[in-house]
N, C-alpha and C positions, 0 to 999 in steps of 0.2 A: 794285187791290192785292189779292193773294191773302190769304185768311183761313187762319190756321194752326191752327185748332182742328179739324183733320181728319187722317186717317192720311197717312203720307208719300206713298204712291202718288197719293192725291187731290191733294195739294199740287203734286206735280211735273206731273201732267197738267193741272191748272188753270193753272199758270204757262206751260205750253207751248201752251195753247189760248186764251189771253186771257180766260179765265173767272175770276171771283172765287172760285167754289166749284164743285166737281163732286160728284156722288153716285154711289155704287156702282151698277153695271149700266147707267149712261148710256153711249151711244155718242158718242165725242168724236174730232174730228180734231185732231192735235197736230203741231207743228213738231218735227223731229228734228235732233239735234246731230251725230251721227256714224252712219255706216253701214259695215258690212264684210261681206265675202264670202270664203268659203274655196274652195279648188280643187275640192272634191268636187261643188259645185253651181254654180260659176261658168259651166261650159259651158251649163247649162240657161238661165241668165240671158242669156248671149250669144245663144243661139238665139231666145229670146223677143224680144230687142232687134232682131235681124235680121228676124224674121217680121213685126214690126209697123213695119218700115222707120223705126226711130228713129235719130236722128242724134247726140244728146248728152245728158249727164246735167246736173242742175241745179248741183250744187256738187261738182265732182270733188275739190277739196281736202279735203272732209269724208268722202271714201269711200276705203276700203282693200280691196285684194285680197290675201289671204294664201294662201301655198302651203305648207300644213302637213300635209295628209292623205297626200300621196304625195311625201315628201321624196326617198326612194330609189325611183324609179319602177320597178315590177316587170315591166312588159310593154309591148309597143308600143302597144296600145290606150290604156293609161293615159298613155303618153308623148305621144300625139297630143292627148289631152284637156287635159293640162297645158299644152302649147304653145298650144292653141286659147285657153285661159283667159288665158295670158300676153299673147297678141296682142290679145285683146279689151280687157284692162286698159290696155295701152299706147294703144290706139286712142281710148279715152275719157278719157285723161289723169288717171287716179286714182293714188293712192299704191299702190305695189307693195312687198310684203314677200315676197321670194323664198324659195325652198327653203333651209332651214338657218337662217332667222331665228327660227323657232319657231312655237308654237301661237298662233293669232289672239287668244284671250282673254287669254293672258299678256302678249302684246305690247301689246294694247289697254290693259292695266293699266300696264305699264312706260312706255308713251308718253303716259299720262294722257289717253287717249281717254275712259276712264271718269272722270267727275267727280261729286261730290255734287250731286244735283239735276238732272243732265242726262238726256237720252233717247238711248239707243244701240240701233240695230237691227242684228242680225247674222243671217247666213244659216246659223246653227248653233244647235242647241238649248241649248248650254251658255253662250250669251251672258249668261245670268243671273249669271255670274261677277262682272259689274260691280256687283252688289249689295253686294259686300264694302266698297265705298266709297260706298254709297248712290246709285249710278247706277240709273236705271230702264232696265235692259238686257234686251232682249227678243229671243228667237230667233224668226225667221219664215221662211216658205217663199219660194221663188224669186220667184213673181209679186208677192208683197207687198213683197219687198226691191227688186225692179226698180221698182215703182211709187214707192217712197220715193226711190230714186235719181233718178227723173225729176222729182218734185214737191217733194222735201224734207219731205214730210208722210206721215203714216200715220193710220189710224183705230184706235181702241181701245175696247173695252168696259171701263169702269172696274171693276177687280176688287174684290171684298169683301176685307177685311183680317182676317188672323188674327194676334193677338198671342201669340207663343210665348215664354214665360218659362222659361229653363233655369237650374236651381239645383243647388247642391251641388258637391262636389269628387270627381272620379272616381279610379280606380286610377292610380298614377303612370305606368303604361305605356299608358294610354288616350289616344288622340289624337282630333283633330277628326273624322276619318273614322269612328272607332268611334261617336262621338256620333250622327252622321248615320245610320249603319247601325242603331243601337239605336233611334233615333227612328222609322225606317221600320218596324222590327219591332214597335214599340209601337202606332203609329197607322195605318200604311199610308198610302195617298195620299188617302183619302176626305176628311179634314178640310182638305186643302190645295188641292184641284183648282181651277184657275183663280183662286186666291186670291193676294193679296200677303201675304207672311209677314214680320212685323217681329219681330226677335229682341230680347229683353231679358234682364236678369239679369247677375250678376257674371261668370259664365263667358264670356259673349259679349264683355263689355268687356275681359276679360283677354287675348284672343287677339291674336297677332301678325298682321300683314297676310297673311302666307303661310297661316296657319291659317284666318283669316276667309275668305280667298278659296277655300280648299278646301271649306268648308261651303257658301258661296254657290253654287259651281259645281254642286253637286248639288241645287239647288232644283228643277230640272226632274225629277229622280228622285222628289222629293216630290209632283210633279204641280202645283207652284206656278207661277203666272204670273211672279212675281218674288220676290226675297228682299232684305231690307234688314238689314244687320248694324249693331249699335251702334258707336259710336266706340271707339277703343282705341289701344294702342301702334302707332306707325308709320302710323296711319290718320288721314285728315283729321278735323278737328274736326266733330262732329256738328251739321250746320247745321239739322237738324230733329229736335226731341226726339220720343221715342217715348212716346206716351200710351196705355197698354193700354186705358183706359176708352173710348177713341175707336174701338177696333176693333170689327168686327162679331162676332168670336168671340175667346175667350181660352182658351189651352191652357197647362198647366204640365207640365214634364217634369223629374223629379229624376234627376241623374246621380251621386248620392252612391255612391261605391265601385264605379261601373260599370267592368267589366273590358273588355279588347279584344274586338271582335266580328269575325266572318267571315260573309260572305254566301254561301249555298249556290247552286249552279246552279238555275235560270236567272233569278234576279231579285235586285236589291239588297235588296228587302224580306224575302227569305228569310234573314234574319240570325240567327245564334246566337252565344252566348258562345264565346270561343276554346276553353275547356276541353271543350266539347261535341265538338270535332273533334280533340282531342289524339291524336296517333299517325297521323293521316291522311297517307298518302304524297302528295307533290307532285312533279310532273315538271318544271314550267316556272314560273319566277317572272318577272313583268314589273313593273318599277317605273317609272312614267311616267304620261302622260295629262294633260289640263288640270286634273285634280283633285289630283294628287300628283306634280308634277315640278318643284317650286320649289326654291330654294336650301335652305330649311329641311328639305325632304324628303331632298335629296341629302346634306346634312350629316349627318342622322341615320343614313342608310344607311351612309355612309362610316365613321362612328364605330363602328357595330356590326360591320362587316366588317373593320375595321382589324386587321392581323396575324393574320387567320384565313383559312380556305379554304372556299369554297362547296362544298357536298356534291357528290360526283362524279356523282350521278345527276340533278342539277338543272341545267337550262339557264336561266341568269339574264341578263336584259337590263335595262339602266338607260338611260332616255332623258330627258335634260334637256328642260325645256319651252321654253326660249328660248336664243338665243345668249348673251345676257347671263348667264343662269344657268350655262350651260356654261363660259364663260370664267372666271367668278368661282369656280366649283367647281374648275376647273383651278388657278387662282391660289392657292387655299387648300389644295390638295393632296387634295381629296376624290376626284377622278377617279383619281388614282394609287392610292389605297387600294382603290377599288372594282375597278379592273382587276387589281391585284395579288392580290385575293381570288379572281379567276377569273370575274368578270362581264364581259359585253360592254357597252360604252357606245356608243350610236349617236348620229348627228347629231340636233340639236334638232328637235322636231316631234311629231306625234301618235303616231308609231311604230307598234307592234303593235296598238294599241287598236282601230282600226276594221277591221282585217283586209284592208287594201289593199296591205300590204307586210309583209315578214317581221318577226319569225319567226311564221309561221302554225303553230299547234299541230297535232300529228298526231292521228289517230283514237284515241280512248280516253285521251288525255293529260289529266291534271289540272293546270290552270293556276291559280296564285294571282296575282292582279293588283291593282294599286292604282288601276285605272280606276274610272269612275263607274257603269258598268253592265255586266252580265254576261249579257245576253240570249243565247239559243242562237244560235250562229253568229257572234257579235259579232267574234271575232278571225279569222274567215275559215274556220272549220271547225265545222259544226253537230254533229259527232261528238266534240267535245272538251268537257270540263266546266270551267267558269270559276268560280272563287271570288274574292271581293273582300276586301281588308283594307287596313289602314294600311301605310305604308312600314316602320314599326317591325316589325310582324308579318311582313311580306314578307321583310325582311332576315334575320330569325331563322329563318324557314322555309327560306330559301336555304341557310343554314348546316347545318340539321338534316336536310334532305331530307324533312321531315314537319312537321306542325303540332305545335309543342312544348307541353308543359305550361306553365301560366302561371308556375310557379316557375322554369322554364328560360329565360324571356325575358331578353334583355339590352337595356338602354336607357341612354341618357346624358342626364341632366338639363341 
């Protein structure tokens, strides 16, 4: 029987390793509940499978292959890679989520692959998204993922735990993304590297599922091994209480009156308050990615753009994160409002985020994106400058063609 006087990550690892208790920094082998792969690295896994003359995976019903990075395939080389990945997935009998179904992390949440207390391994760094519902969700490299597909197990070093208490009420136009960017600005990655981050405080409990998921998805930008959000509206009951005194480290962060933030090129941690950049011209706005492409995000963008026109000098793309989000946004009239305002709406998937498909920015263009990271060359052109913001700020920038004053911001509660 597991002892529960320990941090969440310790509890989950203990339960999946048949141990009563585990300690930080121990190396432990655990059973894994779900595994998923995306089309960007599935050909590498397929090659490893063939090189070692492997024949089958252990639990194909627990494995998913997602085709989300190259939904609209841009060239023949990528087309061949996608087909190779599809053929491999079929040959080993796993679950297949084809192009247009959406981003792996969003679908894993919608399909309830992420569950409180389970362990999910994904071949993508933003698998940490599952922490929104207290799943120990870990991004790993191709060889580790393949080993887990073959054995149903993986090994972990039990991370130390940081208890992060967020308190206060921010500016009414401040969103979850702004809190994460401001957190990175304040602390950087150092306090969180290879740590489990347990969130506490009234702000975390108040978040919707969509907002909690946006925060959890950027755990990897903090440098964290995993993130665990507290319970809240639309989220499963918290099956494991968060005890700050059990953590290895404790941090507090006040967000009282915090205003919206924007990250400068070329790092999410290069964040500044919105007003610092007021007047900055923007050429291209991208609203999407696994961090900000949920129904809540699309709804807010539609409300801001309703009966307005996107600035003539701005190229604006909106990419829903999943087919479910896309269809529901259509049903509610959000897509019509966004298209009528002059934006392009693309099929569900990663879209422009990773730079493997359009729209790739031109040399010298300034892009404002709701993505999770803005490393140089991220969207396919190292000569473009990428800024990060919330969907609320992005929609306002699309209307103005520049970063507005905070007094010019529109939002809808």
